C-alpha positions in Angstrom: -8.0 -1.0 14.5 -9.7 -4.3 14.0 -12.0 -6.0 11.4 -15.1 -8.0 12.0 -14.4 -11.8 11.4 -16.6 -14.8 11.4 -15.9 -18.6 11.0 -17.9 -20.0 8.1 -17.7 -23.1 5.9 -16.1 -22.5 2.5 -19.2 -23.7 0.6 -21.4 -21.4 2.6 -19.2 -18.4 1.8 -19.5 -19.2 -1.9 -23.2 -19.4 -1.6 -23.5 -15.8 -0.1 -25.0 -13.2 -2.4 -22.3 -11.0 -4.1 -22.1 -7.4 -3.1 -23.8 -5.0 -5.5 -22.0 -1.9 -6.6 -23.5 1.3 -5.4 -23.1 4.8 -6.8 -20.9 7.2 -4.9 -22.5 9.5 -2.4 -21.4 13.1 -1.7 -20.3 13.3 1.9 -22.5 15.6 3.9 -21.1 18.7 5.5 -21.8 17.1 8.9 -19.5 14.1 8.1 -16.9 16.4 6.5 -16.9 18.5 9.7 -16.8 15.4 11.9 -13.8 14.0 10.1 -12.0 17.4 10.5 -12.8 17.6 14.2 -11.7 14.0 15.0 -8.5 14.5 13.1 -7.5 17.6 15.0 -5.8 15.9 18.0 -3.4 13.9 15.9 -2.5 16.9 13.8 -1.9 19.0 16.9 0.3 16.2 18.4 2.4 16.2 15.2 2.7 20.0 14.9 1.2 19.6 11.4 2.1 22.3 8.9 0.9 22.8 5.3 2.5 24.5 2.4 0.5 25.3 -0.7 1.9 25.9 -4.2 -0.2 27.2 -7.1 -3.5 26.3 -5.4 -5.0 29.7 -6.4 -5.3 28.1 -9.9 -8.0 25.7 -8.6 -11.5 27.1 -8.4 -13.4 27.0 -5.1 -16.1 24.7 -6.5 -13.9 23.0 -9.3 -13.6 19.2 -9.0 -10.0 18.0 -8.9 -8.1 14.7 -8.6 -6.0 14.8 -5.4 -3.2 12.3 -5.5 -1.5 11.6 -2.2 1.4 9.4 -1.0 0.4 6.9 1.6 2.4 6.0 4.7 -0.1 5.6 7.6 -3.6 6.3 8.7 -2.8 9.9 9.5 -2.9 10.6 5.8 -6.7 10.5 5.8 -6.8 12.9 8.7 -4.5 15.3 6.9 -6.7 15.2 3.7 -9.9 15.7 5.7 -8.4 18.8 7.3 -6.6 20.5 4.4 -9.4 19.9 1.8 -12.2 21.1 4.1 -14.9 22.1 3.3 -14.5 20.9 -0.3 -16.6 17.7 -0.9 -14.5 14.8 -2.1 -14.9 11.0 -2.6 -12.1 8.7 -1.4 -10.9 5.7 -3.3 -10.2 3.1 -0.6 -9.8 -0.7 -0.3 -13.0 -2.7 0.0 -12.0 -4.4 3.2 -12.2 -0.9 4.8 -16.0 -1.2 4.4 -16.4 -4.4 6.4 -18.8 -3.8 9.3 -19.1 -0.1 8.6 -20.5 0.3 5.1 -22.9 3.1 6.1 -20.2 5.2 7.8 -17.8 4.7 4.9 -20.5 5.7 2.3 -21.4 8.8 4.3 -17.7 9.7 4.3 -17.8 9.6 0.5 -15.6 6.4 0.2 -15.6 4.4 -3.0 -14.5 0.8 -2.6 -12.1 -1.0 -4.8 -10.0 -4.3 -4.7 -6.3 -3.6 -4.7 -4.2 -4.6 -7.7 -7.3 -6.1 -9.5 -8.6 -4.6 -12.8 -11.7 -2.7 -11.8 -13.5 -0.9 -14.6 -16.4 -0.2 -12.3 -14.2 2.0 -10.2 -13.5 4.2 -13.2 -17.2 4.6 -13.8 -17.8 5.5 -10.2 -15.1 8.1 -10.2 -16.6 9.6 -13.4 -20.0 9.7 -11.7 -18.6 11.4 -8.6 -16.9 14.1 -10.7 -19.6 14.7 -13.4 -22.8 14.0 -11.6 -22.0 15.0 -8.0 -19.4 17.7 -8.8 -17.1 16.2 -6.2 -13.3 16.0 -6.2 -11.5 12.6 -5.8 -8.9 11.7 -3.3 -6.7 8.8 -4.4 -3.7 7.0 -3.1 -2.3 5.8 -6.4 0.5 3.6 -4.8 -2.4 1.5 -3.4 -0.2 0.0 -0.7 1.8 1.3 2.2 5.6 1.5 1.6 7.6 -1.2 3.3 11.0 0.6 3.2 10.0 4.2 3.1 10.4 4.6 -0.7 7.6 4.9 -3.4 5.8 1.7 -4.4 4.8 1.1 -8.1 2.1 3.2 -9.7 -0.6 1.6 -12.0 0.2 2.0 -15.7 -3.4 3.0 -16.4 -3.1 6.2 -14.3 -2.3 8.4 -17.2 -5.3 7.1 -19.1 -7.5 7.8 -16.0 -6.3 11.5 -16.0 -7.2 11.9 -19.7 -10.6 10.4 -19.0 -11.5 12.6 -16.0 -10.1 15.8 -17.6 -9.9 17.6 -14.3 -7.0 19.4 -12.5 -4.5 17.2 -10.7 -3.2 18.2 -7.3 -0.4 16.4 -5.5 -0.5 16.1 -1.7 3.0 15.1 -0.5 3.3 14.2 3.2 6.6 14.1 5.1 7.0 12.6 8.5 4.0 10.2 8.4 6.2 7.2 7.6 8.8 8.0 10.3 5.9 8.5 12.8 4.2 5.2 12.1 6.2 2.8 9.7 4.2 -0.2 8.8 6.8 -2.7 10.2 6.8 -1.1 13.7 3.4 -2.7 14.7 1.4 0.5 15.2 3.8 2.0 17.8 3.7 5.7 17.2 6.8 7.8 17.4 7.1 11.5 18.3 7.7 13.0 14.8 6.4 16.2 13.3 4.4 15.9 10.1 4.0 18.3 7.3 2.5 18.3 3.8 2.8 20.2 0.5 -0.3 20.6 -1.6 0.7 21.5 -5.2 -1.3 22.1 -8.3 0.5 20.1 -11.0 -1.7 19.6 -14.0 -4.4 21.6 -15.6 -7.1 20.1 -17.8 -5.3 21.7 -20.8 -2.0 20.1 -19.7 -3.8 16.7 -19.6 -5.3 17.2 -23.1 -2.0 18.0 -24.8 0.1 15.3 -23.2 0.0 11.6 -23.9 -0.9 9.0 -21.2 2.7 7.9 -21.2 3.9 11.5 -20.6 1.5 11.9 -17.8 2.7 8.6 -16.2 6.3 9.9 -16.4 5.2 13.1 -14.6 3.4 11.2 -11.9 6.3 8.8 -11.4 8.6 11.7 -10.8 6.2 13.2 -8.3 6.0 9.9 -6.4 9.8 9.5 -6.0 10.9 9.8 -2.4 13.0 8.2 0.3 11.8 8.8 3.9 14.9 7.4 5.5 17.2 9.6 3.3 15.1 12.6 4.2 15.4 11.8 7.9 19.1 11.6 7.6 19.5 14.8 5.6 17.2 16.8 7.8 18.5 15.4 11.0 15.1 14.2 12.2 15.6 12.3 15.5 13.6 9.2 16.3 14.7 8.2 19.7 12.0 5.8 20.8 13.5 2.6 22.3 11.3 0.4 20.0 12.3 2.0 16.7 13.7 -1.3 15.3 10.8 -3.5 16.4 9.7 -5.6 13.5 12.3 -4.2 11.1 13.1 -7.8 10.2 9.8 -7.8 8.3 11.5 -5.6 5.7 15.1 -6.7 6.1 14.5 -10.4 6.2 17.8 -11.5 4.6 21.2 -11.2 6.3 23.7 -9.6 3.9 26.6 -11.1 6.0 25.7 -14.8 5.8 22.8 -14.6 3.2 20.4 -16.5 5.5 16.7 -15.7 5.2 14.1 -15.7 7.9 16.6 -15.4 10.8 16.6 -11.7 11.2 15.2 -10.2 14.4 14.3 -6.5 15.0 13.9 -5.6 18.6 14.4 -2.4 20.5 17.0 -0.4 18.6 18.8 -3.4 17.2 18.5 -5.7 14.2 20.4 -9.0 14.4 20.8 -12.2 12.5 20.1 -15.2 14.7 22.1 -17.4 12.3 25.5 -15.6 12.2 25.1 -13.2 15.1 25.8 -10.0 13.2 24.1 -7.0 14.7 23.1 -3.5 13.5 21.8 -0.5 15.4 19.1 1.6 13.8 20.4 5.0 14.9 18.2 7.9 16.0 18.7 9.6 12.6 17.9 6.5 10.5 21.2 4.9 9.7 22.2 1.3 10.2 25.4 0.9 12.1 27.1 -2.6 12.6 28.3 -3.3 16.1 31.4 -5.1 14.6 32.9 -5.1 11.1 31.6 -3.3 8.1 28.0 -2.0 8.0 27.5 -3.6 4.5 24.3 -1.5 4.3 23.8 1.6 6.3 20.6 2.6 4.6 17.3 0.6 4.9 16.2 1.1 1.2 19.6 0.0 -0.1 19.3 -3.3 1.9 15.7 -3.7 0.6 16.9 -3.0 -3.0 19.6 -5.7 -2.6 16.9 -8.2 -1.4 14.9 -7.3 -4.6 18.0 -8.0 -6.8 18.4 -11.4 -5.0 14.8 -12.3 -5.6 15.2 -11.3 -9.3 18.2 -13.7 -9.6 16.2 -16.5 -8.1 13.4 -15.9 -10.6 15.8 -15.8 -13.5 17.5 -19.1 -12.4 14.2 -20.8 -11.7 15.0 -21.4 -8.0 12.4 -19.1 -6.5 9.6 -20.9 -4.7 7.3 -20.0 -1.8 5.4 -22.9 -0.3 3.8 -22.3 3.1 0.8 -23.3 5.2 -1.7 -20.4 5.7 -4.9 -19.6 7.5 -7.4 -18.5 4.8 -10.0 -15.7 5.2 -12.3 -14.6 2.4 -14.0 -11.3 1.5 -17.1 -11.6 -0.7 -19.2 -8.9 0.8 -19.0 -6.0 3.3 -20.6 -7.7 6.2 -17.4 -9.4 7.6 -14.3 -11.3 6.8 -14.9 -15.0 6.7 -12.4 -17.5 8.1 -12.8 -20.6 6.0 -10.0 -22.8 7.2 -6.4 -23.8 6.6 -4.6 -24.2 3.3 -1.4 -23.9 1.4 0.0 -21.0 -0.6 2.5 -21.7 -3.4 4.2 -19.0 -5.4 6.5 -19.7 -8.4 7.3 -18.2 -11.8 3.9 -19.6 -12.8 2.1 -17.3 -10.3 0.2 -18.1 -7.1 -1.7 -21.3 -6.3 -3.9 -21.5 -3.2 -5.4 -24.8 -2.1 -7.3 -25.7 1.1 -10.6 -26.2 2.8 -10.4 -30.0 2.5 -9.5 -29.9 -1.2 -12.5 -27.8 -2.2 -10.5 -24.6 -2.7 -8.2 -24.3 -5.6 -7.4 -20.8 -6.9 -4.7 -19.8 -9.4 -3.5 -16.2 -9.8 -1.4 -15.5 -12.9 1.8 -13.4 -12.7 0.5 -11.0 -15.3 -2.7 -10.4 -13.3 -1.2 -7.9 -10.9 1.7 -5.4 -11.2 2.2 -5.6 -7.4 0.8 -7.6 -4.4 -1.6 -6.6 -1.7 0.5 -7.6 1.4 0.6 -6.1 4.8 2.1 -6.4 8.3 0.0 -6.9 11.4 -3.1 -6.4 9.2 -6.0 -5.3 11.3 -4.1 -6.8 14.3 -4.6 -10.3 12.8 -1.1 -10.8 11.6 1.1 -10.5 8.5 -0.9 -11.1 5.3 -0.8 -11.8 1.6 -3.9 -11.2 -0.4 -4.8 -12.5 -3.9 -8.1 -12.9 -5.7 -10.4 -11.5 -8.4 -13.6 -9.6 -8.6 -15.6 -12.5 -7.1 -13.6 -13.1 -4.0 -10.4 -12.0 -2.2 -8.3 -14.5 -0.3 -6.4 -13.2 2.7 -3.6 -15.6 3.5 -1.9 -15.5 6.9 1.4 -17.4 7.0 1.6 -20.0 9.7 5.3 -20.7 9.6 8.3 -19.0 11.3 10.2 -16.4 9.2 9.3 -13.3 7.3 7.9 -14.0 3.8 5.6 -11.1 3.1 8.1 -8.6 1.8 9.9 -11.2 -0.3 6.7 -12.4 -1.8 5.7 -8.8 -2.8 9.2 -8.3 -4.4 8.8 -11.5 -6.3 5.4 -10.6 -7.6 6.6 -7.2 -8.8 9.7 -8.6 -10.4 7.9 -11.5 -12.0 5.3 -9.1 -13.5 8.1 -7.0 -15.1 9.8 -10.1 -16.4 6.6 -11.5 -18.0 5.8 -8.1 -19.5 9.3 -7.7 -21.0 9.2 -11.3 -22.4 5.8 -10.5 -24.0 7.0 -7.3 -25.5 10.1 -8.9 -26.9 8.0 -11.6 -28.5 5.7 -9.0 -30.1 8.7 -7.1 -31.5 10.0 -10.3 -33.1 6.6 -10.8 -34.8 
């Protein structure tokens, strides 16, 4: 899948009219049926199976909030099939509307900017439920998982549930990550996919529980480990390209501690600096060709990288400073390429400069609990996105090495550190 791009001067982009919000539209039966029909080939190819738990509690015409874990594009095809013919609006990223606004509206999509406070989105969701009588499909993790485990949930999710006051249904998909992990550059594997759709919260449950209690319930629901499930269930992934791009996630060698010298190719992951090599086995383990494995589980290696980043932040040594190509999103017509610049990330947050000195944007650490970052984004390249309600800046690194995963880890850990510091200061007062 690609996205419409256009070269345009930075000043001209700023002068473009800002996109007006529009009220959600109920997807017509025609588009609901079309989505289901077009989804059928992929679901047949993955031998898709569905298990339902407690769904008899949900009325046929009763709006609900469907929360779904998000691993790959097949998730939408699954939802469009198992929810049919129920009308539902889909919360999706605003860049998904670029060049296809009419189609996305007719599919019932509601645009939002990832990891940016968006009170307008809440109003649109309320409109969809109360005025249209539609359900809502939402991927609360907001970003694809890098290592196959859950990504952070927004702290405001519990408050949203109390505001909507509608049943909550969890759609948990298994196999989608193994079939199409983000790091593997859109190369599909032959893996079966299944889903469990479970009624988890009634309006009465939501009324009697606090927002914090609801958040705890949702956090437990969104706890998973796709690599561990593969190992325990003996799921075989025998494609010869299964380790392609794994260096995007496992960017730091645990043997020599060098960053940016890992290479994932074929079935092997190797460090170009010290030469240590691991095989990603058919059942999802990492096995060293010589010496100790150090890590035999991808999420354990990724968790170690997170701990390393946290130590850098605590010591004040963390710093990202790279040249980037900058593209901007200010409307739904296209993505505007405005030129070259430099992206710096420290414990003071992000600073983006470029376009001949005219662009200077700062993004505070407390502004986002995570980071919109992606691999091979719309086939343009690895990407880091920052911004606000007026504009989003998509930064494409122009230096060797893998920095996207480390930057996301740093943004998440920095947010937690700043929040803890603020809470400690408030307690002292």
